[in-house]
One Martini backbone bead per residue (centre of mass of N, CA, C, O) as a GRO file, in nm:
protein
  529
    1UNK     BB    1   1.576   1.112   2.586
    2UNK     BB    2   1.248   1.094   2.461
    3UNK     BB    3   0.925   1.151   2.385
    4UNK     BB    4   0.938   1.021   2.089
    5UNK     BB    5   0.900   0.699   1.916
    6UNK     BB    6   0.944   0.600   1.580
    7UNK     BB    7   0.846   0.315   1.403
    8UNK     BB    8   0.903   0.385   1.104
    9UNK     BB    9   0.951   0.562   0.768
   10UNK     BB   10   0.688   0.567   0.640
   11UNK     BB   11   0.389   0.697   0.585
   12UNK     BB   12   0.319   0.724   0.895
   13UNK     BB   13   0.597   0.804   1.021
   14UNK     BB   14   0.642   1.065   0.864
   15UNK     BB   15   0.395   1.215   0.970
   16UNK     BB   16   0.445   1.201   1.270
   17UNK     BB   17   0.724   1.330   1.295
   18UNK     BB   18   0.642   1.598   1.162
   19UNK     BB   19   0.393   1.683   1.342
   20UNK     BB   20   0.522   1.654   1.631
   21UNK     BB   21   0.771   1.856   1.560
   22UNK     BB   22   0.616   2.128   1.553
   23UNK     BB   23   0.683   2.105   1.851
   24UNK     BB   24   0.963   2.242   2.015
   25UNK     BB   25   0.899   2.094   2.305
   26UNK     BB   26   0.952   1.826   2.142
   27UNK     BB   27   1.078   1.499   2.100
   28UNK     BB   28   1.195   1.318   1.801
   29UNK     BB   29   1.229   0.969   1.693
   30UNK     BB   30   1.334   0.810   1.390
   31UNK     BB   31   1.313   0.461   1.290
   32UNK     BB   32   1.495   0.310   1.013
   33UNK     BB   33   1.596   0.024   0.847
   34UNK     BB   34   1.664   0.170   0.609
   35UNK     BB   35   1.741   0.407   0.390
   36UNK     BB   36   1.781   0.661   0.219
   37UNK     BB   37   1.599   0.859  -0.037
   38UNK     BB   38   1.830   0.894  -0.300
   39UNK     BB   39   1.729   0.744  -0.526
   40UNK     BB   40   1.635   0.775  -0.856
   41UNK     BB   41   1.421   0.539  -0.855
   42UNK     BB   42   1.229   0.701  -0.671
   43UNK     BB   43   1.192   0.991  -0.822
   44UNK     BB   44   1.158   0.829  -1.070
   45UNK     BB   45   0.872   0.687  -1.154
   46UNK     BB   46   0.983   0.454  -1.352
   47UNK     BB   47   1.184   0.321  -1.136
   48UNK     BB   48   0.993   0.095  -1.027
   49UNK     BB   49   1.081  -0.133  -1.234
   50UNK     BB   50   1.363  -0.181  -1.069
   51UNK     BB   51   1.290  -0.222  -0.776
   52UNK     BB   52   1.158  -0.513  -0.817
   53UNK     BB   53   1.466  -0.647  -0.878
   54UNK     BB   54   1.552  -0.536  -0.585
   55UNK     BB   55   1.648  -0.530  -0.221
   56UNK     BB   56   1.742  -0.247  -0.113
   57UNK     BB   57   1.415  -0.124  -0.100
   58UNK     BB   58   1.315  -0.430  -0.028
   59UNK     BB   59   1.185  -0.696   0.157
   60UNK     BB   60   1.070  -0.930  -0.006
   61UNK     BB   61   0.830  -1.103   0.065
   62UNK     BB   62   0.658  -1.403   0.179
   63UNK     BB   63   0.446  -1.635   0.185
   64UNK     BB   64   0.293  -1.890   0.257
   65UNK     BB   65   0.155  -2.146   0.142
   66UNK     BB   66  -0.132  -2.143  -0.082
   67UNK     BB   67  -0.414  -2.304  -0.131
   68UNK     BB   68  -0.554  -2.087  -0.319
   69UNK     BB   69  -0.255  -2.112  -0.499
   70UNK     BB   70  -0.167  -2.410  -0.529
   71UNK     BB   71   0.086  -2.367  -0.312
   72UNK     BB   72   0.183  -2.098  -0.342
   73UNK     BB   73   0.379  -1.825  -0.312
   74UNK     BB   74   0.360  -1.504  -0.219
   75UNK     BB   75   0.411  -1.160  -0.281
   76UNK     BB   76   0.568  -0.901  -0.040
   77UNK     BB   77   0.616  -0.599  -0.098
   78UNK     BB   78   0.830  -0.365   0.099
   79UNK     BB   79   0.953  -0.085   0.213
   80UNK     BB   80   1.328  -0.014   0.262
   81UNK     BB   81   1.277   0.307   0.333
   82UNK     BB   82   1.228   0.613   0.312
   83UNK     BB   83   0.867   0.595   0.289
   84UNK     BB   84   0.849   0.321   0.214
   85UNK     BB   85   0.602   0.225   0.000
   86UNK     BB   86   0.592   0.524  -0.114
   87UNK     BB   87   0.892   0.467  -0.262
   88UNK     BB   88   0.774   0.188  -0.442
   89UNK     BB   89   0.511   0.250  -0.572
   90UNK     BB   90   0.243   0.358  -0.804
   91UNK     BB   91   0.111   0.640  -0.694
   92UNK     BB   92  -0.184   0.604  -0.613
   93UNK     BB   93  -0.478   0.807  -0.558
   94UNK     BB   94  -0.672   0.657  -0.295
   95UNK     BB   95  -0.962   0.623  -0.056
   96UNK     BB   96  -1.226   0.513  -0.132
   97UNK     BB   97  -1.529   0.467   0.038
   98UNK     BB   98  -1.737   0.606   0.266
   99UNK     BB   99  -1.838   0.326   0.371
  100UNK     BB  100  -1.579   0.226   0.495
  101UNK     BB  101  -1.593   0.431   0.742
  102UNK     BB  102  -1.872   0.361   0.842
  103UNK     BB  103  -1.781   0.082   0.931
  104UNK     BB  104  -1.577   0.154   1.132
  105UNK     BB  105  -1.771   0.306   1.319
  106UNK     BB  106  -1.985   0.064   1.360
  107UNK     BB  107  -1.751  -0.106   1.533
  108UNK     BB  108  -1.670   0.130   1.766
  109UNK     BB  109  -1.526   0.379   1.604
  110UNK     BB  110  -1.502   0.669   1.718
  111UNK     BB  111  -1.406   0.908   1.461
  112UNK     BB  112  -1.421   0.715   1.165
  113UNK     BB  113  -1.587   0.849   0.979
  114UNK     BB  114  -1.621   1.033   0.697
  115UNK     BB  115  -1.648   1.318   0.841
  116UNK     BB  116  -1.380   1.267   1.010
  117UNK     BB  117  -1.161   1.196   0.765
  118UNK     BB  118  -1.176   1.412   0.541
  119UNK     BB  119  -1.002   1.644   0.676
  120UNK     BB  120  -0.732   1.471   0.649
  121UNK     BB  121  -0.717   1.444   0.353
  122UNK     BB  122  -0.713   1.753   0.306
  123UNK     BB  123  -0.462   1.814   0.483
  124UNK     BB  124  -0.258   1.639   0.303
  125UNK     BB  125  -0.351   1.782   0.035
  126UNK     BB  126  -0.209   1.882  -0.307
  127UNK     BB  127  -0.405   1.965  -0.554
  128UNK     BB  128  -0.371   2.076  -0.886
  129UNK     BB  129  -0.688   2.143  -0.898
  130UNK     BB  130  -0.757   2.209  -0.615
  131UNK     BB  131  -0.984   2.318  -0.390
  132UNK     BB  132  -1.262   2.154  -0.214
  133UNK     BB  133  -1.499   1.963  -0.067
  134UNK     BB  134  -1.282   1.695  -0.123
  135UNK     BB  135  -1.016   1.887  -0.137
  136UNK     BB  136  -0.682   1.971  -0.122
  137UNK     BB  137  -0.433   2.258  -0.171
  138UNK     BB  138  -0.197   2.268   0.099
  139UNK     BB  139  -0.056   2.016   0.142
  140UNK     BB  140   0.226   1.796   0.136
  141UNK     BB  141   0.063   1.610  -0.071
  142UNK     BB  142   0.104   1.551  -0.394
  143UNK     BB  143  -0.152   1.583  -0.650
  144UNK     BB  144  -0.174   1.446  -0.983
  145UNK     BB  145  -0.163   1.459  -1.302
  146UNK     BB  146  -0.054   1.325  -1.564
  147UNK     BB  147   0.165   1.463  -1.787
  148UNK     BB  148   0.206   1.186  -1.992
  149UNK     BB  149  -0.010   1.007  -2.129
  150UNK     BB  150  -0.061   0.710  -2.249
  151UNK     BB  151  -0.226   0.597  -2.515
  152UNK     BB  152  -0.307   0.317  -2.389
  153UNK     BB  153  -0.467   0.441  -2.150
  154UNK     BB  154  -0.667   0.594  -2.323
  155UNK     BB  155  -0.782   0.340  -2.464
  156UNK     BB  156  -0.893   0.207  -2.208
  157UNK     BB  157  -1.106   0.419  -2.149
  158UNK     BB  158  -1.260   0.385  -2.407
  159UNK     BB  159  -1.329   0.086  -2.367
  160UNK     BB  160  -1.490   0.125  -2.115
  161UNK     BB  161  -1.708   0.298  -2.248
  162UNK     BB  162  -1.784   0.094  -2.467
  163UNK     BB  163  -1.878  -0.122  -2.223
  164UNK     BB  164  -2.057   0.103  -2.014
  165UNK     BB  165  -1.874   0.295  -1.868
  166UNK     BB  166  -1.790   0.549  -1.695
  167UNK     BB  167  -1.630   0.858  -1.705
  168UNK     BB  168  -1.378   0.909  -1.461
  169UNK     BB  169  -1.198   1.201  -1.327
  170UNK     BB  170  -1.264   1.123  -1.003
  171UNK     BB  171  -1.223   0.877  -0.761
  172UNK     BB  172  -1.254   1.124  -0.517
  173UNK     BB  173  -1.532   1.195  -0.556
  174UNK     BB  174  -1.870   1.148  -0.560
  175UNK     BB  175  -1.770   0.898  -0.749
  176UNK     BB  176  -1.597   0.591  -0.808
  177UNK     BB  177  -1.734   0.508  -1.061
  178UNK     BB  178  -1.543   0.378  -1.323
  179UNK     BB  179  -1.324   0.517  -1.577
  180UNK     BB  180  -0.965   0.606  -1.580
  181UNK     BB  181  -0.736   0.822  -1.467
  182UNK     BB  182  -0.497   0.855  -1.243
  183UNK     BB  183  -0.401   0.987  -0.974
  184UNK     BB  184  -0.081   1.118  -0.835
  185UNK     BB  185   0.221   1.121  -0.635
  186UNK     BB  186   0.314   1.415  -0.771
  187UNK     BB  187   0.600   1.648  -0.834
  188UNK     BB  188   0.716   1.778  -1.111
  189UNK     BB  189   0.771   1.465  -1.221
  190UNK     BB  190   0.780   1.340  -0.926
  191UNK     BB  191   0.790   1.173  -0.655
  192UNK     BB  192   0.553   1.178  -0.361
  193UNK     BB  193   0.639   1.093  -0.087
  194UNK     BB  194   0.613   1.096   0.249
  195UNK     BB  195   0.902   1.186   0.296
  196UNK     BB  196   0.903   1.425   0.085
  197UNK     BB  197   0.651   1.573   0.210
  198UNK     BB  198   0.734   1.567   0.532
  199UNK     BB  199   1.056   1.537   0.599
  200UNK     BB  200   1.240   1.701   0.420
  201UNK     BB  201   1.145   2.005   0.504
  202UNK     BB  202   1.227   1.910   0.840
  203UNK     BB  203   1.524   1.801   0.905
  204UNK     BB  204   1.638   2.075   1.066
  205UNK     BB  205   1.514   2.008   1.320
  206UNK     BB  206   1.625   1.989   1.651
  207UNK     BB  207   1.380   1.776   1.748
  208UNK     BB  208   1.464   1.594   1.495
  209UNK     BB  209   1.532   1.249   1.460
  210UNK     BB  210   1.699   1.048   1.195
  211UNK     BB  211   1.737   0.689   1.176
  212UNK     BB  212   1.913   0.482   0.979
  213UNK     BB  213   1.973   0.148   0.987
  214UNK     BB  214   1.732   0.082   1.216
  215UNK     BB  215   1.643  -0.212   1.370
  216UNK     BB  216   1.382  -0.311   1.543
  217UNK     BB  217   1.353  -0.563   1.807
  218UNK     BB  218   1.196  -0.397   2.049
  219UNK     BB  219   0.988  -0.321   2.307
  220UNK     BB  220   1.019  -0.161   2.598
  221UNK     BB  221   0.927  -0.287   2.921
  222UNK     BB  222   0.722  -0.170   3.219
  223UNK     BB  223   0.528  -0.384   3.236
  224UNK     BB  224   0.249  -0.199   3.087
  225UNK     BB  225   0.492  -0.021   2.972
  226UNK     BB  226   0.625   0.190   2.741
  227UNK     BB  227   0.998   0.300   2.726
  228UNK     BB  228   1.105   0.183   2.445
  229UNK     BB  229   1.388   0.072   2.254
  230UNK     BB  230   1.544  -0.188   2.047
  231UNK     BB  231   1.837  -0.160   1.835
  232UNK     BB  232   1.996  -0.214   1.518
  233UNK     BB  233   2.331  -0.089   1.425
  234UNK     BB  234   2.610  -0.175   1.281
  235UNK     BB  235   2.615  -0.440   1.489
  236UNK     BB  236   2.455  -0.276   1.712
  237UNK     BB  237   2.305  -0.268   2.026
  238UNK     BB  238   2.033  -0.049   2.124
  239UNK     BB  239   1.898   0.206   2.333
  240UNK     BB  240   1.572   0.388   2.364
  241UNK     BB  241   1.422   0.632   2.544
  242UNK     BB  242   1.092   0.725   2.667
  243UNK     BB  243   0.835   0.958   2.819
  244UNK     BB  244   0.570   0.894   2.638
  245UNK     BB  245   0.587   0.740   2.319
  246UNK     BB  246   0.529   0.463   2.128
  247UNK     BB  247   0.533   0.441   1.760
  248UNK     BB  248   0.390   0.196   1.551
  249UNK     BB  249   0.505   0.190   1.186
  250UNK     BB  250   0.561  -0.106   1.021
  251UNK     BB  251   0.308  -0.252   0.940
  252UNK     BB  252   0.107  -0.527   0.873
  253UNK     BB  253   0.372  -0.731   0.913
  254UNK     BB  254   0.561  -0.583   1.150
  255UNK     BB  255   0.392  -0.487   1.389
  256UNK     BB  256   0.306  -0.766   1.501
  257UNK     BB  257   0.592  -0.872   1.527
  258UNK     BB  258   0.687  -0.662   1.742
  259UNK     BB  259   0.488  -0.716   1.956
  260UNK     BB  260   0.565  -1.018   1.998
  261UNK     BB  261   0.865  -0.960   2.065
  262UNK     BB  262   0.746  -0.789   2.325
  263UNK     BB  263   0.503  -0.973   2.459
  264UNK     BB  264   0.261  -0.895   2.253
  265UNK     BB  265   0.007  -1.139   2.248
  266UNK     BB  266  -0.030  -1.466   2.184
  267UNK     BB  267   0.066  -1.658   2.441
  268UNK     BB  268   0.122  -1.932   2.324
  269UNK     BB  269   0.304  -1.845   2.095
  270UNK     BB  270   0.518  -1.707   2.262
  271UNK     BB  271   0.602  -1.954   2.424
  272UNK     BB  272   0.689  -2.124   2.177
  273UNK     BB  273   0.918  -1.878   2.118
  274UNK     BB  274   1.044  -1.785   2.402
  275UNK     BB  275   0.845  -1.562   2.516
  276UNK     BB  276   0.764  -1.328   2.728
  277UNK     BB  277   0.464  -1.244   2.876
  278UNK     BB  278   0.321  -0.922   2.905
  279UNK     BB  279   0.060  -0.952   2.694
  280UNK     BB  280  -0.238  -1.106   2.637
  281UNK     BB  281  -0.312  -1.058   2.281
  282UNK     BB  282  -0.485  -1.242   2.048
  283UNK     BB  283  -0.519  -1.027   1.792
  284UNK     BB  284  -0.233  -1.043   1.716
  285UNK     BB  285  -0.214  -1.107   1.364
  286UNK     BB  286  -0.492  -1.093   1.291
  287UNK     BB  287  -0.701  -1.024   1.007
  288UNK     BB  288  -0.552  -1.067   0.766
  289UNK     BB  289  -0.560  -0.869   0.460
  290UNK     BB  290  -0.636  -0.845   0.095
  291UNK     BB  291  -0.595  -0.783  -0.255
  292UNK     BB  292  -0.685  -0.996  -0.472
  293UNK     BB  293  -0.504  -1.086  -0.790
  294UNK     BB  294  -0.506  -1.052  -1.154
  295UNK     BB  295  -0.331  -1.097  -1.477
  296UNK     BB  296  -0.355  -0.959  -1.799
  297UNK     BB  297  -0.164  -1.040  -2.096
  298UNK     BB  298  -0.056  -0.841  -2.382
  299UNK     BB  299   0.060  -0.892  -2.704
  300UNK     BB  300   0.224  -0.599  -2.893
  301UNK     BB  301   0.451  -0.527  -3.126
  302UNK     BB  302   0.308  -0.246  -3.227
  303UNK     BB  303   0.318  -0.113  -2.921
  304UNK     BB  304   0.546   0.139  -2.900
  305UNK     BB  305   0.435   0.304  -2.653
  306UNK     BB  306   0.525   0.096  -2.477
  307UNK     BB  307   0.673  -0.077  -2.254
  308UNK     BB  308   0.989  -0.237  -2.376
  309UNK     BB  309   1.190  -0.501  -2.507
  310UNK     BB  310   1.367  -0.321  -2.748
  311UNK     BB  311   1.503  -0.116  -2.966
  312UNK     BB  312   1.282   0.097  -2.940
  313UNK     BB  313   1.240   0.084  -2.630
  314UNK     BB  314   1.533   0.179  -2.569
  315UNK     BB  315   1.518   0.436  -2.714
  316UNK     BB  316   1.285   0.566  -2.557
  317UNK     BB  317   1.417   0.562  -2.285
  318UNK     BB  318   1.665   0.730  -2.353
  319UNK     BB  319   1.490   0.980  -2.423
  320UNK     BB  320   1.345   0.987  -2.146
  321UNK     BB  321   1.583   1.055  -1.972
  322UNK     BB  322   1.647   1.330  -2.098
  323UNK     BB  323   1.365   1.457  -2.041
  324UNK     BB  324   1.352   1.420  -1.741
  325UNK     BB  325   1.617   1.568  -1.667
  326UNK     BB  326   1.523   1.850  -1.811
  327UNK     BB  327   1.170   1.845  -1.767
  328UNK     BB  328   0.994   1.642  -1.622
  329UNK     BB  329   0.918   1.451  -1.871
  330UNK     BB  330   0.751   1.192  -2.015
  331UNK     BB  331   0.768   0.843  -1.987
  332UNK     BB  332   0.914   0.872  -1.685
  333UNK     BB  333   0.629   0.974  -1.552
  334UNK     BB  334   0.538   0.700  -1.518
  335UNK     BB  335   0.335   0.448  -1.326
  336UNK     BB  336   0.208   0.238  -1.546
  337UNK     BB  337  -0.073   0.264  -1.369
  338UNK     BB  338  -0.263   0.486  -1.524
  339UNK     BB  339  -0.517   0.311  -1.537
  340UNK     BB  340  -0.876   0.248  -1.456
  341UNK     BB  341  -1.118   0.104  -1.207
  342UNK     BB  342  -1.469   0.096  -1.078
  343UNK     BB  343  -1.659  -0.203  -1.058
  344UNK     BB  344  -1.907  -0.443  -1.127
  345UNK     BB  345  -1.960  -0.783  -1.130
  346UNK     BB  346  -2.271  -0.707  -1.080
  347UNK     BB  347  -2.564  -0.527  -1.093
  348UNK     BB  348  -2.650  -0.588  -0.779
  349UNK     BB  349  -2.441  -0.420  -0.675
  350UNK     BB  350  -2.413  -0.136  -0.463
  351UNK     BB  351  -2.110  -0.142  -0.550
  352UNK     BB  352  -1.797  -0.148  -0.614
  353UNK     BB  353  -1.596  -0.479  -0.628
  354UNK     BB  354  -1.380  -0.360  -0.835
  355UNK     BB  355  -1.042  -0.336  -0.961
  356UNK     BB  356  -0.847  -0.152  -1.205
  357UNK     BB  357  -0.511  -0.202  -1.355
  358UNK     BB  358  -0.340  -0.028  -1.611
  359UNK     BB  359  -0.065  -0.138  -1.801
  360UNK     BB  360   0.208   0.002  -2.009
  361UNK     BB  361   0.289  -0.327  -1.998
  362UNK     BB  362   0.454  -0.623  -1.942
  363UNK     BB  363   0.337  -0.805  -1.655
  364UNK     BB  364   0.562  -1.034  -1.479
  365UNK     BB  365   0.612  -1.110  -1.181
  366UNK     BB  366   0.607  -0.810  -1.063
  367UNK     BB  367   0.860  -0.736  -1.267
  368UNK     BB  368   1.096  -0.965  -1.213
  369UNK     BB  369   1.055  -1.018  -1.517
  370UNK     BB  370   1.192  -1.024  -1.833
  371UNK     BB  371   1.014  -0.906  -2.118
  372UNK     BB  372   0.969  -0.929  -2.438
  373UNK     BB  373   0.850  -0.655  -2.575
  374UNK     BB  374   0.506  -0.560  -2.630
  375UNK     BB  375   0.229  -0.408  -2.436
  376UNK     BB  376  -0.021  -0.517  -2.192
  377UNK     BB  377  -0.192  -0.478  -1.862
  378UNK     BB  378  -0.441  -0.629  -1.639
  379UNK     BB  379  -0.595  -0.577  -1.349
  380UNK     BB  380  -0.779  -0.768  -1.092
  381UNK     BB  381  -0.971  -0.683  -0.802
  382UNK     BB  382  -1.099  -0.726  -0.483
  383UNK     BB  383  -1.229  -0.506  -0.237
  384UNK     BB  384  -1.400  -0.735  -0.037
  385UNK     BB  385  -1.266  -0.951   0.126
  386UNK     BB  386  -1.340  -1.239   0.346
  387UNK     BB  387  -1.064  -1.329   0.394
  388UNK     BB  388  -0.856  -1.454   0.668
  389UNK     BB  389  -0.552  -1.413   0.836
  390UNK     BB  390  -0.200  -1.419   0.938
  391UNK     BB  391   0.060  -1.334   1.181
  392UNK     BB  392   0.376  -1.488   1.243
  393UNK     BB  393   0.643  -1.627   1.393
  394UNK     BB  394   0.964  -1.770   1.299
  395UNK     BB  395   1.120  -1.601   1.525
  396UNK     BB  396   1.328  -1.469   1.792
  397UNK     BB  397   1.353  -1.231   1.550
  398UNK     BB  398   1.348  -0.944   1.352
  399UNK     BB  399   1.547  -1.060   1.115
  400UNK     BB  400   1.308  -1.246   1.083
  401UNK     BB  401   1.069  -1.305   0.887
  402UNK     BB  402   0.763  -1.346   0.878
  403UNK     BB  403   0.457  -1.515   0.889
  404UNK     BB  404   0.251  -1.523   0.594
  405UNK     BB  405  -0.128  -1.547   0.597
  406UNK     BB  406  -0.393  -1.443   0.388
  407UNK     BB  407  -0.589  -1.667   0.282
  408UNK     BB  408  -0.650  -1.709  -0.012
  409UNK     BB  409  -0.970  -1.817  -0.085
  410UNK     BB  410  -1.118  -1.933   0.172
  411UNK     BB  411  -1.346  -1.792   0.042
  412UNK     BB  412  -1.572  -1.845  -0.208
  413UNK     BB  413  -1.662  -1.551  -0.283
  414UNK     BB  414  -1.390  -1.452  -0.390
  415UNK     BB  415  -1.371  -1.632  -0.638
  416UNK     BB  416  -1.626  -1.555  -0.774
  417UNK     BB  417  -1.552  -1.258  -0.812
  418UNK     BB  418  -1.301  -1.303  -0.979
  419UNK     BB  419  -1.433  -1.444  -1.216
  420UNK     BB  420  -1.613  -1.202  -1.282
  421UNK     BB  421  -1.381  -1.010  -1.323
  422UNK     BB  422  -1.254  -1.132  -1.569
  423UNK     BB  423  -1.497  -1.089  -1.751
  424UNK     BB  424  -1.508  -0.775  -1.719
  425UNK     BB  425  -1.227  -0.720  -1.826
  426UNK     BB  426  -1.266  -0.853  -2.110
  427UNK     BB  427  -1.484  -0.667  -2.207
  428UNK     BB  428  -1.295  -0.430  -2.230
  429UNK     BB  429  -1.054  -0.544  -2.398
  430UNK     BB  430  -1.259  -0.615  -2.653
  431UNK     BB  431  -1.268  -0.343  -2.746
  432UNK     BB  432  -1.181  -0.144  -3.012
  433UNK     BB  433  -0.967   0.042  -2.874
  434UNK     BB  434  -0.788  -0.236  -2.830
  435UNK     BB  435  -0.850  -0.465  -3.041
  436UNK     BB  436  -0.742  -0.278  -3.285
  437UNK     BB  437  -0.428  -0.332  -3.206
  438UNK     BB  438  -0.368  -0.661  -3.220
  439UNK     BB  439  -0.348  -0.829  -2.985
  440UNK     BB  440  -0.222  -1.110  -2.762
  441UNK     BB  441  -0.307  -1.324  -2.546
  442UNK     BB  442  -0.168  -1.500  -2.318
  443UNK     BB  443  -0.197  -1.838  -2.285
  444UNK     BB  444  -0.262  -1.878  -1.978
  445UNK     BB  445  -0.537  -1.718  -2.019
  446UNK     BB  446  -0.665  -1.772  -2.299
  447UNK     BB  447  -0.741  -2.083  -2.211
  448UNK     BB  448  -0.948  -1.936  -2.023
  449UNK     BB  449  -1.309  -1.958  -2.032
  450UNK     BB  450  -1.427  -2.093  -1.816
  451UNK     BB  451  -1.487  -2.084  -1.490
  452UNK     BB  452  -1.296  -2.310  -1.419
  453UNK     BB  453  -1.050  -2.208  -1.581
  454UNK     BB  454  -1.030  -1.936  -1.437
  455UNK     BB  455  -0.981  -2.039  -1.160
  456UNK     BB  456  -0.710  -2.179  -1.231
  457UNK     BB  457  -0.571  -1.921  -1.323
  458UNK     BB  458  -0.583  -1.782  -1.049
  459UNK     BB  459  -0.437  -1.999  -0.882
  460UNK     BB  460  -0.169  -1.993  -1.075
  461UNK     BB  461  -0.148  -1.641  -1.093
  462UNK     BB  462  -0.232  -1.524  -0.844
  463UNK     BB  463  -0.239  -1.250  -0.591
  464UNK     BB  464  -0.128  -0.925  -0.517
  465UNK     BB  465  -0.173  -0.548  -0.477
  466UNK     BB  466  -0.033  -0.446  -0.201
  467UNK     BB  467  -0.273  -0.452   0.077
  468UNK     BB  468  -0.200  -0.491   0.375
  469UNK     BB  469  -0.427  -0.560   0.657
  470UNK     BB  470  -0.559  -0.593   1.007
  471UNK     BB  471  -0.336  -0.712   1.240
  472UNK     BB  472  -0.435  -0.438   1.429
  473UNK     BB  473  -0.714  -0.400   1.517
  474UNK     BB  474  -0.978  -0.185   1.545
  475UNK     BB  475  -1.140  -0.198   1.865
  476UNK     BB  476  -1.357  -0.339   2.143
  477UNK     BB  477  -1.273  -0.623   2.113
  478UNK     BB  478  -1.113  -0.928   2.199
  479UNK     BB  479  -0.960  -0.914   1.883
  480UNK     BB  480  -0.854  -0.646   1.945
  481UNK     BB  481  -0.573  -0.399   1.974
  482UNK     BB  482  -0.708  -0.120   1.927
  483UNK     BB  483  -0.831   0.175   1.975
  484UNK     BB  484  -0.955   0.487   1.858
  485UNK     BB  485  -0.643   0.597   1.940
  486UNK     BB  486  -0.438   0.349   1.894
  487UNK     BB  487  -0.420   0.208   2.154
  488UNK     BB  488  -0.308  -0.044   2.326
  489UNK     BB  489  -0.447  -0.284   2.481
  490UNK     BB  490  -0.325  -0.269   2.817
  491UNK     BB  491  -0.123  -0.032   2.722
  492UNK     BB  492   0.123   0.199   2.786
  493UNK     BB  493   0.270   0.412   2.548
  494UNK     BB  494   0.113   0.256   2.292
  495UNK     BB  495   0.107   0.264   1.937
  496UNK     BB  496  -0.074   0.195   1.631
  497UNK     BB  497   0.026   0.337   1.294
  498UNK     BB  498  -0.145   0.189   1.039
  499UNK     BB  499  -0.285  -0.050   0.826
  500UNK     BB  500  -0.336  -0.263   1.061
  501UNK     BB  501  -0.603  -0.116   1.193
  502UNK     BB  502  -0.801  -0.194   0.987
  503UNK     BB  503  -1.101  -0.347   1.006
  504UNK     BB  504  -1.137  -0.278   0.693
  505UNK     BB  505  -1.074  -0.262   0.386
  506UNK     BB  506  -1.038  -0.058   0.141
  507UNK     BB  507  -1.172   0.064  -0.178
  508UNK     BB  508  -0.842   0.053  -0.240
  509UNK     BB  509  -0.581   0.217  -0.210
  510UNK     BB  510  -0.364   0.253   0.103
  511UNK     BB  511  -0.187   0.513   0.125
  512UNK     BB  512  -0.374   0.756   0.185
  513UNK     BB  513  -0.517   0.629   0.438
  514UNK     BB  514  -0.252   0.609   0.605
  515UNK     BB  515  -0.198   0.911   0.618
  516UNK     BB  516  -0.463   0.989   0.745
  517UNK     BB  517  -0.424   0.834   1.011
  518UNK     BB  518  -0.173   0.995   1.101
  519UNK     BB  519  -0.297   1.273   1.107
  520UNK     BB  520  -0.516   1.209   1.318
  521UNK     BB  521  -0.324   1.103   1.551
  522UNK     BB  522  -0.156   1.357   1.581
  523UNK     BB  523  -0.395   1.514   1.707
  524UNK     BB  524  -0.455   1.322   1.943
  525UNK     BB  525  -0.181   1.351   2.077
  526UNK     BB  526  -0.192   1.664   2.121
  527UNK     BB  527  -0.447   1.653   2.309
  528UNK     BB  528  -0.293   1.453   2.535
  529UNK     BB  529  -0.007   1.592   2.609
   0.00000   0.00000   0.00000
């Protein structure tokens, strides 16, 4: 019997397990379906290029066929390892805009406005630039400037300024708008995942138990109260009881799946799947949304500073391995998406509605395909999509991946913004700082010039930038799943704590906000314990 059982050792689960176990009087067990985070591909930042090519650390999910993507299935990578997606992502530290959290509060979620959440961003953060009114300097999560920025990334920033955008040295400062280099979750040239930040330093606590290779099958219910979990490990099914709370931190795709497998969700769907309905909660799995994205790739044989498959490229990587091993410096400290920006698709927008990620190499099919030669890539995504989809069960078994339908471009406004976004991205990439390098845009995008052609390019090649949220939405309404303390409506002893609770997606990368959510809820739990 444990006091708290945490399901999922990702960004939120790592935070909760570490924070709750600070009290030696309580016992905490963390269950993670993946393995320990020992692979050098995790700790060496540039190792993420190889993580995308194999499934050992990645659930590698797919969406159902998307009408908005001309019937294609989208790719949904999610970390399957301690640290979750923070162990396999591009390490960008971004919080979004203060207005994102003011929106959350305005939807009836007291305590989630910008002034409420900022202290938890600061509490989590150890920024190498030091603490100030907006940043933390002593938290577990190390946030750093890139040690050795790639010259191509610096050229992108120059091009953005040449296109009329402000040079922003801190996207988490007073203003998000502009172009610049991203800060990253690195510490001394290594990835600083949530597991490495929060769990690694405290694994020796006697009241903290971390079990890997343990896939939770369902939450055990006694009436309307969660009393434990059932999980599979090594071919054996086991049960673990708790006397305080079950904390569900499996992410926006698997948290709603586990709720439904436990009999909590839309009653008609559960009955269709042969699951006894413990609590008819129709909002479970609804409101799924993500940042739709498309990538322009530029071939540049002479761009030898970029990552690329060539004799020169292999030589550079070999030298980089030696330098990273000995100094934790050099090209392998790259997160690939080194630069980017937050810009407006048209002047009348009240705030940036687009995000750019500039990659110092040719990125095709999420890095799963090996592409010869050198060059660069640039993503553009819309920050506040209007389209909403859902998560549903494919089978009455947690080992069967869920049906994921983000409904990309179901709303016409999303496509209109994306088309404008491609134009704005091209304006930057055509500036002398980059155009002078002599690259050639790959044909599949280069041939798209009119708005109609760009729309078809997006439908044929667009996908996601890996930020699913919203499927267990926080709020007081009939289609909301959790309240402002992230307790599941109508159920005792059960909270959902991860990106699935976001009422609306934040205007940027979702890892730092997910860590903030867990920091805040850890304090809420301590107050009510």
